[in-house]
C-alpha positions in Angstrom: -13.9 4.0 -23.4 -13.7 1.0 -21.1 -10.1 0.3 -22.0 -9.2 3.9 -21.1 -10.8 3.4 -17.7 -8.9 0.1 -17.2 -5.6 1.7 -18.2 -6.2 4.7 -15.9 -7.1 2.3 -13.0 -4.0 0.2 -13.5 -1.8 3.4 -13.7 -3.3 4.6 -10.4 -2.6 1.2 -8.8 1.0 1.2 -10.1 1.6 4.7 -8.8 0.2 3.9 -5.4 2.2 0.7 -5.2 5.4 2.5 -6.0 4.7 5.3 -3.6 3.8 3.0 -0.7 7.0 1.0 -1.2 9.5 3.7 -2.2 8.6 6.7 0.0 8.9 5.2 3.6 12.6 4.2 3.3 13.5 7.5 1.7 11.7 9.6 4.3 13.0 7.6 7.2 16.6 7.7 6.0 16.3 11.4 5.4 14.9 11.9 8.9 17.7 9.7 10.4 20.4 11.6 8.6 18.9 14.9 9.7 18.7 13.7 13.4 22.3 12.5 13.2 23.6 15.8 11.9 21.3 18.0 14.0 22.0 16.4 17.4 25.5 14.9 16.6 24.3 11.3 17.2 26.2 8.2 16.2 25.7 6.1 13.1 23.2 3.9 14.9 20.5 6.4 14.1 20.9 5.9 10.4 20.8 2.1 10.9 17.7 2.5 12.9 16.2 4.8 10.3 17.0 2.2 7.6 15.4 -0.5 9.6 12.2 1.5 10.3 12.0 2.5 6.6 12.5 -1.1 5.5 9.7 -2.3 7.8 7.4 0.4 6.6 8.1 -0.5 3.0 7.4 -4.2 3.7 4.1 -3.2 5.4 3.2 -0.9 2.4 4.0 -3.7 0.0 2.0 -6.2 1.9 -1.1 -4.0 2.1 -0.9 -2.9 -1.5 -0.6 -6.6 -2.7 -3.6 -7.5 -0.5 -5.7 -4.7 -2.0 -4.7 -5.6 -5.6 -5.5 -9.3 -4.9 -8.8 -8.3 -3.4 -9.8 -6.2 -6.4 -8.7 -8.9 -8.9 -11.0 -11.5 -7.4 -14.3 -12.0 -9.1 -17.3 -10.7 -7.1 -19.0 -13.2 -4.9 -22.2 -14.6 -6.2 -25.0 -13.9 -3.9 -27.7 -16.4 -3.3 -31.2 -15.6 -4.6 -33.5 -14.2 -2.0 -35.5 -16.8 -0.1 -38.9 -17.7 -1.5 -41.7 -15.8 0.2 -45.2 -17.0 0.1 -46.7 -14.0 1.8 -46.8 -11.9 -1.4 -50.1 -12.0 -3.3 
């Protein structure tokens, strides 16, 4: 049962990783093309949309990698509680 849980957890991470990297450029390009067609703007809008999408994808990639790295680290060992001589 533990292996199933590990597989499901990794599948969730993979899906989240893909979504956080792939969706921002697609949505920003789609929005930029819509703006260009709707308001008859120049090609600079698509270039700006691409840049915004690329920056958002890099940010999503960075945060996903940090979260994956944080989860992969072993838990920190806590020190034993201090010795107390007041208990009888």
